[in-house]
C-alpha positions in Angstrom: 39.3 123.0 47.3 36.5 122.3 45.1 34.6 125.4 46.5 37.5 127.8 45.6 36.7 127.4 41.8 36.4 130.9 40.2 33.0 131.4 39.0 33.8 132.5 35.7 35.5 129.2 34.5 32.4 127.6 33.2 33.1 124.7 35.4 29.9 123.3 36.9 30.3 121.2 40.4 27.7 118.3 40.0 26.7 116.3 43.0 26.7 112.5 42.7 25.2 110.3 45.4 26.1 106.6 45.6 23.5 104.9 47.8 23.6 101.4 49.4 20.5 99.7 50.6 20.7 96.0 51.8 20.7 94.2 55.1 22.3 95.7 58.2 25.2 93.1 57.9 25.6 93.3 54.1 26.0 97.3 53.7 29.0 97.6 55.9 30.6 94.6 54.1 30.1 96.7 50.9 31.4 99.7 52.3 34.7 98.1 53.6 35.1 96.3 50.1 34.9 99.6 48.2 37.3 101.3 50.7 39.6 98.2 50.1 39.7 98.9 46.5 40.6 102.6 47.1 37.1 104.1 46.5 36.2 106.2 49.4 37.3 106.4 53.0 35.2 104.7 55.6 33.9 108.2 57.3 33.0 109.5 54.2 29.8 107.1 54.0 26.8 108.1 55.9 25.8 105.8 59.3 23.5 103.0 58.1 20.0 104.0 58.9 16.9 102.1 58.9 14.8 102.0 55.9 11.3 100.9 57.4 11.7 97.5 55.9 12.6 94.8 58.1 16.5 94.6 58.7 17.2 96.9 56.0 19.4 100.0 56.0 20.5 102.6 53.8 23.9 104.5 53.6 25.1 107.3 51.3 28.2 108.6 50.0 28.2 112.1 48.4 30.9 113.1 45.9 31.5 115.9 43.5 32.3 116.0 39.8 33.5 118.9 38.0 32.2 119.4 34.6 33.0 122.0 31.6 
């Protein structure tokens, strides 16, 4: 739906990235907590990936905001 905005409306589509960085056990807990609060579905988050720091992972959710 967001891709079908007429180009002459003056509306700008801005990308927003929500990033979680934490332990491999904590990041999924926060994702489930946000989901239970009605923010984002579970499959919108990227699969947690190692950051290179011992026991730490990163996961991201991308949303789009329409601005006039």
